[in-house]
ROKELUM-60041 format. One record per residue: residue number from 1; x, y, z of N, C-alpha, C in turn. Coordinates in pm, 1 decimal, padded with zeros to 6 digits, always signed. Example, Ala and Ser with C-alpha at 12.3 -4.5 7.8 and 13.67 -1.06 7.14 Angstrom:
BEGIN
<pator resi="1" n_east="+01319.0" n_north="-00569.0" n_up="+00780.0" ca_east="+01230.0" ca_north="-00450.0" ca_up="+00780.0" c_east="+01320.0" c_north="-00330.0" c_up="+00780.0"/>
<pator resi="2" n_east="+01285.0" n_north="-00225.0" n_up="+00708.0" ca_east="+01367.0" ca_north="-00106.0" ca_up="+00714.0" c_east="+01290.0" c_north="+00003.0" c_up="+00787.0"/>
***
This chain:
BEGIN
<pator resi="1" n_east="-02902.9" n_north="-14161.7" n_up="-11960.9" ca_east="-02833.3" ca_north="-14247.5" ca_up="-12053.5" c_east="-02898.1" c_north="-14385.6" c_up="-12055.8"/>
<pator resi="2" n_east="-02936.8" n_north="-14436.2" n_up="-11939.4" ca_east="-02997.2" ca_north="-14569.0" ca_up="-11935.3" c_east="-03128.3" c_north="-14573.9" c_up="-12014.4"/>
<pator resi="3" n_east="-03203.4" n_north="-14464.6" n_up="-12010.7" ca_east="-03328.0" ca_north="-14461.4" ca_up="-12089.8" c_east="-03298.2" c_north="-14475.1" c_up="-12238.1"/>
<pator resi="4" n_east="-03195.7" n_north="-14408.6" n_up="-12286.7" ca_east="-03160.2" ca_north="-14417.1" ca_up="-12428.3" c_east="-03114.9" c_north="-14557.5" c_up="-12462.8"/>
<pator resi="5" n_east="-03038.8" n_north="-14618.8" n_up="-12374.8" ca_east="-02986.6" ca_north="-14752.7" ca_up="-12400.9" c_east="-03094.8" c_north="-14859.5" c_up="-12393.2"/>
<pator resi="6" n_east="-03205.3" n_north="-14828.2" n_up="-12325.4" ca_east="-03316.7" ca_north="-14924.1" ca_up="-12319.1" c_east="-03373.2" c_north="-14947.7" c_up="-12458.8"/>
<pator resi="7" n_east="-03371.7" n_north="-14845.3" n_up="-12542.3" ca_east="-03424.7" ca_north="-14858.3" ca_up="-12678.7" c_east="-03334.6" c_north="-14944.6" c_up="-12765.3"/>
<pator resi="8" n_east="-03204.0" n_north="-14919.3" n_up="-12757.9" ca_east="-03109.1" ca_north="-14992.9" ca_up="-12842.8" c_east="-02966.8" c_north="-14958.0" c_up="-12799.0"/>
<pator resi="9" n_east="-02870.9" n_north="-15045.6" n_up="-12827.9" ca_east="-02730.8" ca_north="-15011.0" ca_up="-12800.4" c_east="-02690.7" c_north="-14886.6" c_up="-12879.9"/>
<pator resi="10" n_east="-02599.8" n_north="-14808.3" n_up="-12822.0" ca_east="-02554.8" ca_north="-14684.2" ca_up="-12885.9" c_east="-02403.0" c_north="-14676.4" c_up="-12876.6"/>
<pator resi="11" n_east="-02344.5" n_north="-14601.0" n_up="-12970.4" ca_east="-02200.4" ca_north="-14577.6" ca_up="-12957.1" c_east="-02178.6" c_north="-14453.3" c_up="-12870.4"/>
<pator resi="12" n_east="-02056.1" n_north="-14438.0" n_up="-12823.6" ca_east="-02027.0" ca_north="-14329.9" ca_up="-12730.5" c_east="-02045.5" c_north="-14191.7" c_up="-12792.6"/>
<pator resi="13" n_east="-02015.0" n_north="-14178.6" n_up="-12919.8" ca_east="-02031.8" ca_north="-14048.5" ca_up="-12986.7" c_east="-02178.6" c_north="-14007.1" c_up="-12989.4"/>
<pator resi="14" n_east="-02267.2" n_north="-14101.3" n_up="-13020.3" ca_east="-02410.3" ca_north="-14071.0" ca_up="-13022.4" c_east="-02458.3" c_north="-14031.4" c_up="-12883.7"/>
<pator resi="15" n_east="-02415.5" n_north="-14105.5" n_up="-12781.5" ca_east="-02458.1" ca_north="-14074.0" ca_up="-12644.9" c_east="-02411.7" c_north="-13934.3" c_up="-12604.7"/>
<pator resi="16" n_east="-02288.3" n_north="-13898.8" n_up="-12637.8" ca_east="-02237.1" ca_north="-13765.3" ca_up="-12604.7" c_east="-02320.4" c_north="-13658.0" c_up="-12674.6"/>
<pator resi="17" n_east="-02349.8" n_north="-13680.2" n_up="-12801.6" ca_east="-02429.2" ca_north="-13583.3" ca_up="-12877.5" c_east="-02569.5" c_north="-13571.7" c_up="-12818.2"/>
<pator resi="18" n_east="-02631.1" n_north="-13683.6" n_up="-12789.3" ca_east="-02767.3" ca_north="-13684.4" ca_up="-12737.1" c_east="-02775.8" c_north="-13613.8" c_up="-12602.3"/>
<pator resi="19" n_east="-02675.2" n_north="-13633.7" n_up="-12517.7" ca_east="-02675.8" ca_north="-13573.3" ca_up="-12384.8" c_east="-02619.9" c_north="-13431.1" c_up="-12384.3"/>
<pator resi="20" n_east="-02557.9" n_north="-13391.6" n_up="-12495.9" ca_east="-02502.8" ca_north="-13257.1" ca_up="-12504.6" c_east="-02379.4" c_north="-13237.5" c_up="-12418.3"/>
<pator resi="21" n_east="-02299.0" n_north="-13344.0" n_up="-12406.4" ca_east="-02177.5" ca_north="-13336.7" ca_up="-12325.7" c_east="-02058.8" c_north="-13382.8" c_up="-12409.8"/>
<pator resi="22" n_east="-01940.5" n_north="-13367.2" n_up="-12354.6" ca_east="-01820.0" ca_north="-13408.0" ca_up="-12426.8" c_east="-01805.7" c_north="-13559.7" c_up="-12426.2"/>
<pator resi="23" n_east="-01726.1" n_north="-13606.7" n_up="-12519.4" ca_east="-01698.0" ca_north="-13750.2" ca_up="-12527.6" c_east="-01630.6" c_north="-13799.7" c_up="-12399.7"/>
<pator resi="24" n_east="-01542.3" n_north="-13718.5" n_up="-12343.3" ca_east="-01474.0" ca_north="-13760.3" ca_up="-12219.9" c_east="-01572.4" c_north="-13770.1" c_up="-12103.1"/>
<pator resi="25" n_east="-01671.7" n_north="-13680.9" n_up="-12098.7" ca_east="-01772.3" ca_north="-13686.8" ca_up="-11991.7" c_east="-01855.8" c_north="-13813.8" c_up="-12005.0"/>
<pator resi="26" n_east="-01894.0" n_north="-13848.3" n_up="-12127.9" ca_east="-01971.4" ca_north="-13970.7" ca_up="-12150.2" c_east="-01888.1" c_north="-14092.8" c_up="-12115.5"/>
<pator resi="27" n_east="-01762.5" n_north="-14091.5" n_up="-12152.8" ca_east="-01674.1" ca_north="-14204.4" ca_up="-12121.8" c_east="-01662.4" c_north="-14224.4" c_up="-11971.6"/>
<pator resi="28" n_east="-01649.1" n_north="-14116.6" n_up="-11897.1" ca_east="-01640.0" ca_north="-14125.6" ca_up="-11751.1" c_east="-01769.4" c_north="-14183.6" c_up="-11693.2"/>
<pator resi="29" n_east="-01883.3" n_north="-14138.8" n_up="-11743.9" ca_east="-02011.6" ca_north="-14190.3" ca_up="-11697.2" c_east="-02025.7" c_north="-14338.6" c_up="-11731.4"/>
<pator resi="30" n_east="-01989.5" n_north="-14375.3" n_up="-11852.5" ca_east="-01996.0" ca_north="-14515.7" ca_up="-11893.9" c_east="-01906.5" c_north="-14600.8" c_up="-11804.7"/>
<pator resi="31" n_east="-01788.0" n_north="-14551.6" n_up="-11772.7" ca_east="-01698.0" ca_north="-14626.0" ca_up="-11684.4" c_east="-01762.7" c_north="-14653.0" c_up="-11549.0"/>
<pator resi="32" n_east="-01828.8" n_north="-14550.6" n_up="-11493.5" ca_east="-01895.8" ca_north="-14569.4" ca_up="-11363.7" c_east="-02011.6" c_north="-14667.7" c_up="-11375.5"/>
<pator resi="33" n_east="-02093.1" n_north="-14653.6" n_up="-11480.0" ca_east="-02206.2" ca_north="-14744.5" ca_up="-11498.7" c_east="-02158.6" c_north="-14887.4" c_up="-11523.3"/>
<pator resi="34" n_east="-02047.3" n_north="-14902.1" n_up="-11594.6" ca_east="-01991.0" ca_north="-15034.6" ca_up="-11621.7" c_east="-01942.7" c_north="-15100.0" c_up="-11491.8"/>
<pator resi="35" n_east="-01875.6" n_north="-15024.1" n_up="-11406.7" ca_east="-01828.7" ca_north="-15077.0" ca_up="-11277.9" c_east="-01945.9" c_north="-15120.7" c_up="-11190.0"/>
<pator resi="36" n_east="-02059.0" n_north="-15053.2" n_up="-11204.3" ca_east="-02178.5" ca_north="-15088.4" ca_up="-11127.3" c_east="-02254.3" c_north="-15205.5" c_up="-11190.0"/>
<pator resi="37" n_east="-02212.2" n_north="-15247.1" n_up="-11309.2" ca_east="-02279.5" ca_north="-15358.6" ca_up="-11376.5" c_east="-02407.1" c_north="-15319.7" c_up="-11448.1"/>
<pator resi="38" n_east="-02422.3" n_north="-15189.6" n_up="-11477.5" ca_east="-02545.8" ca_north="-15141.6" ca_up="-11539.9" c_east="-02537.7" c_north="-15137.4" c_up="-11692.5"/>
<pator resi="39" n_east="-02416.5" n_north="-15134.5" n_up="-11746.8" ca_east="-02396.9" ca_north="-15133.7" ca_up="-11892.3" c_east="-02282.0" c_north="-15226.4" c_up="-11929.7"/>
<pator resi="40" n_east="-02281.4" n_north="-15267.5" n_up="-12055.9" ca_east="-02169.0" ca_north="-15343.4" ca_up="-12110.6" c_east="-02111.4" c_north="-15265.6" c_up="-12227.3"/>
<pator resi="41" n_east="-01985.1" n_north="-15294.7" n_up="-12258.2" ca_east="-01917.0" ca_north="-15233.5" ca_up="-12372.4" c_east="-01878.1" c_north="-15344.3" c_up="-12469.2"/>
<pator resi="42" n_east="-01894.8" n_north="-15316.3" n_up="-12598.7" ca_east="-01857.0" ca_north="-15414.8" ca_up="-12699.8" c_east="-01789.8" c_north="-15344.0" c_up="-12816.5"/>
<pator resi="43" n_east="-01669.0" n_north="-15385.5" n_up="-12847.2" ca_east="-01597.9" ca_north="-15330.4" ca_up="-12962.8" c_east="-01650.4" c_north="-15396.9" c_up="-13089.0"/>
<pator resi="44" n_east="-01661.3" n_north="-15318.5" n_up="-13194.4" ca_east="-01708.6" ca_north="-15370.1" ca_up="-13322.3" c_east="-01594.5" c_north="-15438.1" c_up="-13396.7"/>
<pator resi="45" n_east="-01622.6" n_north="-15551.6" n_up="-13455.5" ca_east="-01519.6" ca_north="-15626.4" ca_up="-13528.5" c_east="-01470.0" c_north="-15549.5" c_up="-13651.6"/>
<pator resi="46" n_east="-01562.2" n_north="-15479.4" n_up="-13721.5" ca_east="-01525.4" ca_north="-15408.5" ca_up="-13843.2" c_east="-01434.4" c_north="-15289.1" c_up="-13814.4"/>
<pator resi="47" n_east="-01459.1" n_north="-15223.2" n_up="-13701.8" ca_east="-01382.6" ca_north="-15103.9" ca_up="-13665.4" c_east="-01361.6" c_north="-15107.5" c_up="-13514.2"/>
<pator resi="48" n_east="-01246.5" n_north="-15151.7" n_up="-13471.0" ca_east="-01219.4" ca_north="-15171.7" ca_up="-13328.4" c_east="-01224.3" c_north="-15040.9" c_up="-13248.4"/>
<pator resi="49" n_east="-01221.8" n_north="-14927.5" n_up="-13318.4" ca_east="-01232.3" ca_north="-14799.4" ca_up="-13247.7" c_east="-01374.6" c_north="-14775.1" c_up="-13199.8"/>
<pator resi="50" n_east="-01471.1" n_north="-14836.1" n_up="-13267.3" ca_east="-01611.8" ca_north="-14818.6" ca_up="-13232.0" c_east="-01648.0" c_north="-14905.8" c_up="-13111.4"/>
<pator resi="51" n_east="-01704.0" n_north="-14842.3" n_up="-13008.9" ca_east="-01748.7" ca_north="-14914.0" ca_up="-12889.8" c_east="-01898.8" c_north="-14890.5" c_up="-12875.6"/>
<pator resi="52" n_east="-01973.5" n_north="-14999.8" n_up="-12866.8" ca_east="-02118.0" ca_north="-14991.6" ca_up="-12850.1" c_east="-02151.3" c_north="-15022.9" c_up="-12705.3"/>
<pator resi="53" n_east="-02240.7" n_north="-14943.0" n_up="-12649.4" ca_east="-02280.5" ca_north="-14955.4" ca_up="-12509.9" c_east="-02421.9" c_north="-15011.6" c_up="-12505.9"/>
<pator resi="54" n_east="-02442.1" n_north="-15112.0" n_up="-12420.0" ca_east="-02574.3" ca_north="-15173.9" ca_up="-12403.3" c_east="-02610.2" c_north="-15174.2" c_up="-12255.4"/>
<pator resi="55" n_east="-02738.2" n_north="-15168.3" n_up="-12229.3" ca_east="-02785.8" ca_north="-15176.5" ca_up="-12091.0" c_east="-02794.7" c_north="-15323.5" c_up="-12051.3"/>
<pator resi="56" n_east="-02761.3" n_north="-15354.2" n_up="-11927.4" ca_east="-02768.4" ca_north="-15491.1" ca_up="-11876.5" c_east="-02904.5" c_north="-15514.7" c_up="-11811.3"/>
<pator resi="57" n_east="-02931.6" n_north="-15638.6" n_up="-11775.4" ca_east="-03055.7" ca_north="-15668.8" ca_up="-11702.7" c_east="-03060.2" c_north="-15592.5" c_up="-11570.4"/>
<pator resi="58" n_east="-02945.4" n_north="-15584.5" n_up="-11504.2" ca_east="-02937.9" ca_north="-15508.6" ca_up="-11379.1" c_east="-02966.4" c_north="-15360.4" c_up="-11405.4"/>
<pator resi="59" n_east="-02912.7" n_north="-15307.3" n_up="-11515.0" ca_east="-02938.2" ca_north="-15168.3" ca_up="-11551.6" c_east="-03085.6" c_north="-15143.0" c_up="-11577.1"/>
<pator resi="60" n_east="-03152.0" n_north="-15236.8" n_up="-11645.9" ca_east="-03296.4" ca_north="-15224.5" ca_up="-11669.9" c_east="-03373.9" c_north="-15225.2" c_up="-11538.6"/>
<pator resi="61" n_east="-03332.6" n_north="-15311.6" n_up="-11447.6" ca_east="-03399.2" ca_north="-15319.5" ca_up="-11317.5" c_east="-03383.7" c_north="-15189.8" c_up="-11239.9"/>
<pator resi="62" n_east="-03261.8" n_north="-15135.1" n_up="-11237.9" ca_east="-03237.5" ca_north="-15008.4" ca_up="-11169.1" c_east="-03320.0" c_north="-14896.9" c_up="-11232.8"/>
<pator resi="63" n_east="-03321.2" n_north="-14892.7" n_up="-11365.0" ca_east="-03397.7" ca_north="-14790.1" ca_up="-11436.0" c_east="-03546.1" c_north="-14799.9" c_up="-11402.9"/>
<pator resi="64" n_east="-03600.0" n_north="-14919.3" n_up="-11403.9" ca_east="-03742.1" ca_north="-14937.8" ca_up="-11372.2" c_east="-03772.8" c_north="-14894.5" c_up="-11229.2"/>
<pator resi="65" n_east="-03683.7" n_north="-14927.5" n_up="-11134.3" ca_east="-03704.8" ca_north="-14886.9" ca_up="-10994.8" c_east="-03701.5" c_north="-14735.4" c_up="-10980.0"/>
<pator resi="66" n_east="-03606.0" n_north="-14671.7" n_up="-11045.6" ca_east="-03595.7" ca_north="-14525.4" ca_up="-11038.8" c_east="-03720.5" c_north="-14461.0" c_up="-11098.5"/>
<pator resi="67" n_east="-03763.6" n_north="-14510.8" n_up="-11214.0" ca_east="-03881.8" ca_north="-14454.1" ca_up="-11278.5" c_east="-04006.8" c_north="-14475.2" c_up="-11194.0"/>
<pator resi="68" n_east="-04017.3" n_north="-14591.2" n_up="-11130.3" ca_east="-04133.5" ca_north="-14617.9" ca_up="-11044.7" c_east="-04136.4" c_north="-14522.7" c_up="-10925.6"/>
<pator resi="69" n_east="-04021.6" n_north="-14503.6" n_up="-10859.4" ca_east="-04016.1" ca_north="-14409.5" ca_up="-10746.6" c_east="-04045.1" c_north="-14267.3" c_up="-10790.8"/>
<pator resi="70" n_east="-03990.4" n_north="-14228.8" n_up="-10906.5" ca_east="-04015.4" ca_north="-14094.5" ca_up="-10958.7" c_east="-04164.6" c_north="-14075.0" c_up="-10985.1"/>
<pator resi="71" n_east="-04227.1" n_north="-14175.6" n_up="-11044.5" ca_east="-04369.6" ca_north="-14165.8" ca_up="-11074.9" c_east="-04454.6" c_north="-14156.1" c_up="-10948.9"/>
<pator resi="72" n_east="-04418.5" n_north="-14231.3" n_up="-10845.2" ca_east="-04492.5" ca_north="-14223.8" ca_up="-10719.0" c_east="-04479.0" c_north="-14085.8" c_up="-10655.5"/>
<pator resi="73" n_east="-04359.2" n_north="-14031.7" n_up="-10656.1" ca_east="-04336.5" ca_north="-13899.1" ca_up="-10600.6" c_east="-04412.2" c_north="-13793.2" c_up="-10680.9"/>
<pator resi="74" n_east="-04407.6" n_north="-13807.2" n_up="-10811.9" ca_east="-04478.2" ca_north="-13714.4" ca_up="-10899.5" c_east="-04629.5" c_north="-13720.7" c_up="-10872.5"/>
<pator resi="75" n_east="-04682.5" n_north="-13841.4" n_up="-10855.9" ca_east="-04825.2" ca_north="-13858.4" ca_up="-10826.7" c_east="-04861.6" c_north="-13792.9" c_up="-10693.4"/>
<pator resi="76" n_east="-04774.1" n_north="-13804.7" n_up="-10595.0" ca_east="-04798.4" ca_north="-13741.9" ca_up="-10465.2" c_east="-04811.1" c_north="-13590.6" c_up="-10479.3"/>
<pator resi="77" n_east="-04716.3" n_north="-13530.9" n_up="-10551.7" ca_east="-04722.1" ca_north="-13385.5" ca_up="-10571.7" c_east="-04844.8" c_north="-13344.9" c_up="-10652.3"/>
<pator resi="78" n_east="-04875.2" n_north="-13421.6" n_up="-10755.7" ca_east="-04989.6" ca_north="-13387.0" ca_up="-10839.9" c_east="-05122.6" c_north="-13401.5" c_up="-10767.0"/>
<pator resi="79" n_east="-05125.8" n_north="-13484.6" n_up="-10664.9" ca_east="-05251.1" ca_north="-13501.2" ca_up="-10589.9" c_east="-05291.7" c_north="-13371.0" c_up="-10521.1"/>
<pator resi="80" n_east="-05197.9" n_north="-13278.9" n_up="-10508.4" ca_east="-05226.5" ca_north="-13148.5" ca_up="-10444.2" c_east="-05272.6" c_north="-13043.1" c_up="-10545.6"/>
<pator resi="81" n_east="-05271.1" n_north="-13077.1" n_up="-10673.4" ca_east="-05309.2" ca_north="-12983.0" ca_up="-10778.7" c_east="-05456.7" c_north="-13007.9" c_up="-10814.0"/>
<pator resi="82" n_east="-05535.8" n_north="-12900.8" n_up="-10831.9" ca_east="-05676.6" ca_north="-12920.2" ca_up="-10870.5" c_east="-05689.5" c_north="-13005.4" c_up="-10997.6"/>
<pator resi="83" n_east="-05796.2" n_north="-13083.8" n_up="-11005.5" ca_east="-05813.5" ca_north="-13181.1" ca_up="-11113.9" c_east="-05805.4" c_north="-13118.0" c_up="-11252.6"/>
<pator resi="84" n_east="-05868.8" n_north="-13004.5" n_up="-11273.0" ca_east="-05867.0" ca_north="-12940.8" ca_up="-11404.7" c_east="-05723.9" c_north="-12904.8" c_up="-11446.3"/>
<pator resi="85" n_east="-05647.5" n_north="-12853.4" n_up="-11353.4" ca_east="-05508.6" ca_north="-12818.7" ca_up="-11383.2" c_east="-05424.5" c_north="-12944.0" c_up="-11407.2"/>
<pator resi="86" n_east="-05454.3" n_north="-13051.3" n_up="-11333.5" ca_east="-05383.4" ca_north="-13178.5" ca_up="-11356.4" c_east="-05408.2" c_north="-13230.1" c_up="-11496.9"/>
<pator resi="87" n_east="-05531.4" n_north="-13219.3" n_up="-11543.9" ca_east="-05564.6" ca_north="-13264.5" ca_up="-11679.5" c_east="-05489.2" c_north="-13182.9" c_up="-11784.4"/>
<pator resi="88" n_east="-05482.2" n_north="-13052.0" n_up="-11763.9" ca_east="-05406.9" ca_north="-12966.8" ca_up="-11855.6" c_east="-05259.1" c_north="-13004.7" c_up="-11855.4"/>
<pator resi="89" n_east="-05205.6" n_north="-13025.0" n_up="-11737.4" ca_east="-05065.1" ca_north="-13062.3" ca_up="-11725.3" c_east="-05039.1" c_north="-13196.7" c_up="-11791.6"/>
<pator resi="90" n_east="-05128.7" n_north="-13290.4" n_up="-11773.9" ca_east="-05113.3" ca_north="-13422.2" ca_up="-11834.9" c_east="-05106.2" c_north="-13411.3" c_up="-11986.5"/>
<pator resi="91" n_east="-05190.4" n_north="-13331.6" n_up="-12045.4" ca_east="-05188.4" ca_north="-13313.6" ca_up="-12190.5" c_east="-05056.8" c_north="-13251.3" c_up="-12236.7"/>
<pator resi="92" n_east="-05009.4" n_north="-13152.0" n_up="-12162.6" ca_east="-04881.0" ca_north="-13090.1" ca_up="-12196.3" c_east="-04766.0" c_north="-13190.5" c_up="-12185.6"/>
<pator resi="93" n_east="-04767.7" n_north="-13270.8" n_up="-12081.0" ca_east="-04661.1" ca_north="-13370.3" ca_up="-12062.3" c_east="-04665.1" c_north="-13478.5" c_up="-12169.2"/>
<pator resi="94" n_east="-04783.7" n_north="-13518.2" n_up="-12209.4" ca_east="-04794.5" ca_north="-13617.7" ca_up="-12317.5" c_east="-04729.8" c_north="-13563.3" c_up="-12444.6"/>
<pator resi="95" n_east="-04755.3" n_north="-13437.5" n_up="-12473.4" ca_east="-04693.5" ca_north="-13374.7" ca_up="-12590.0" c_east="-04542.5" c_north="-13368.5" c_up="-12577.9"/>
<pator resi="96" n_east="-04493.4" n_north="-13338.8" n_up="-12457.8" ca_east="-04348.9" ca_north="-13333.0" ca_up="-12436.0" c_east="-04286.3" c_north="-13470.4" c_up="-12453.8"/>
<pator resi="97" n_east="-04349.9" n_north="-13573.5" n_up="-12402.0" ca_east="-04297.1" ca_north="-13709.7" ca_up="-12416.0" c_east="-04289.1" c_north="-13748.4" c_up="-12563.3"/>
<pator resi="98" n_east="-04391.0" n_north="-13714.6" n_up="-12638.8" ca_east="-04389.3" ca_north="-13743.8" ca_up="-12782.7" c_east="-04271.6" c_north="-13674.0" c_up="-12850.4"/>
<pator resi="99" n_east="-04245.4" n_north="-13550.1" n_up="-12810.5" ca_east="-04131.5" ca_north="-13476.8" ca_up="-12867.9" c_east="-03999.5" c_north="-13542.2" c_up="-12830.3"/>
<pator resi="100" n_east="-03985.8" n_north="-13582.9" n_up="-12705.4" ca_east="-03860.7" ca_north="-13645.7" ca_up="-12660.7" c_east="-03835.6" c_north="-13777.7" c_up="-12731.2"/>
<pator resi="101" n_east="-03940.9" n_north="-13846.1" n_up="-12771.1" ca_east="-03925.6" ca_north="-13974.7" ca_up="-12839.0" c_east="-03894.2" c_north="-13960.2" c_up="-12987.7"/>
<pator resi="102" n_east="-03907.0" n_north="-13840.3" n_up="-13041.2" ca_east="-03880.0" ca_north="-13818.3" ca_up="-13183.6" c_east="-03730.8" c_north="-13801.4" c_up="-13207.3"/>
<pator resi="103" n_east="-03674.3" n_north="-13891.3" n_up="-13284.5" ca_east="-03531.2" ca_north="-13884.8" ca_up="-13313.8" c_east="-03500.1" c_north="-13780.7" c_up="-13421.7"/>
<pator resi="104" n_east="-03599.2" n_north="-13745.1" n_up="-13501.6" ca_east="-03574.4" ca_north="-13650.3" ca_up="-13609.6" c_east="-03546.8" c_north="-13509.1" c_up="-13558.5"/>
<pator resi="105" n_east="-03583.0" n_north="-13479.2" n_up="-13434.5" ca_east="-03559.8" ca_north="-13345.5" ca_up="-13381.3" c_east="-03410.1" c_north="-13318.5" c_up="-13368.1"/>
<pator resi="106" n_east="-03334.0" n_north="-13418.5" n_up="-13322.2" ca_east="-03188.8" ca_north="-13400.8" ca_up="-13314.1" c_east="-03129.6" c_north="-13379.7" c_up="-13452.2"/>
<pator resi="107" n_east="-03182.5" n_north="-13450.6" n_up="-13551.2" ca_east="-03134.0" ca_north="-13433.8" ca_up="-13687.9" c_east="-03163.3" c_north="-13292.5" c_up="-13737.9"/>
<pator resi="108" n_east="-03283.7" n_north="-13241.4" n_up="-13707.9" ca_east="-03319.5" ca_north="-13105.5" ca_up="-13748.0" c_east="-03228.0" c_north="-13004.0" c_up="-13679.8"/>
<pator resi="109" n_east="-03196.6" n_north="-13028.0" n_up="-13551.8" ca_east="-03108.5" ca_north="-12937.3" ca_up="-13478.3" c_east="-02970.9" c_north="-12933.5" c_up="-13543.1"/>
<pator resi="110" n_east="-02920.1" n_north="-13050.3" n_up="-13582.7" ca_east="-02790.1" ca_north="-13055.8" ca_up="-13650.2" c_east="-02791.7" c_north="-12974.8" c_up="-13779.4"/>
<pator resi="111" n_east="-02898.6" n_north="-12987.4" n_up="-13855.8" ca_east="-02909.4" ca_north="-12915.3" ca_up="-13982.9" c_east="-02912.1" c_north="-12765.0" c_up="-13958.5"/>
<pator resi="112" n_east="-02984.5" n_north="-12721.1" n_up="-13857.2" ca_east="-02993.3" ca_north="-12577.9" ca_up="-13825.0" c_east="-02856.0" c_north="-12525.9" c_up="-13783.2"/>
<pator resi="113" n_east="-02786.2" n_north="-12601.8" n_up="-13698.8" ca_east="-02653.7" ca_north="-12559.0" ca_up="-13654.2" c_east="-02556.1" c_north="-12550.9" c_up="-13770.8"/>
<pator resi="114" n_east="-02562.7" n_north="-12647.1" n_up="-13861.0" ca_east="-02473.3" ca_north="-12646.7" ca_up="-13977.5" c_east="-02499.8" c_north="-12525.1" c_up="-14066.0"/>
<pator resi="115" n_east="-02627.1" n_north="-12487.9" n_up="-14080.9" ca_east="-02661.7" ca_north="-12371.4" ca_up="-14162.9" c_east="-02606.0" c_north="-12243.6" c_up="-14102.0"/>
<pator resi="116" n_east="-02606.7" n_north="-12234.5" n_up="-13968.5" ca_east="-02556.9" ca_north="-12114.9" ca_up="-13900.7" c_east="-02405.8" c_north="-12102.1" c_up="-13908.4"/>
<pator resi="117" n_east="-02339.5" n_north="-12217.1" n_up="-13919.7" ca_east="-02192.4" ca_north="-12214.4" ca_up="-13927.0" c_east="-02154.7" c_north="-12186.2" c_up="-14067.6"/>
***
């Protein structure tokens, strides 16, 4: 969730959809992150039912630390893989990252699901 919020503030419905969980599950997670000081909540003036979630400076710091540790651990494991295989894996991962960054994929998924219903 923190990675998504790094890009821009999101409402709770979008976060639930993006994570593939219920609204109540996202709300519970947001409550925990808010208590830890990692996110803020802001009600919209136009529609008080809408709550936008933003990452805090502390949340960004925690996210960066987690990503740095993950990357170091990943590098340690990859150091045991032969170089040619590492290069192949790197290319595959670059492609996966590009896919994860594409917002239109979720839109396409919604359209496919609607057609099936």
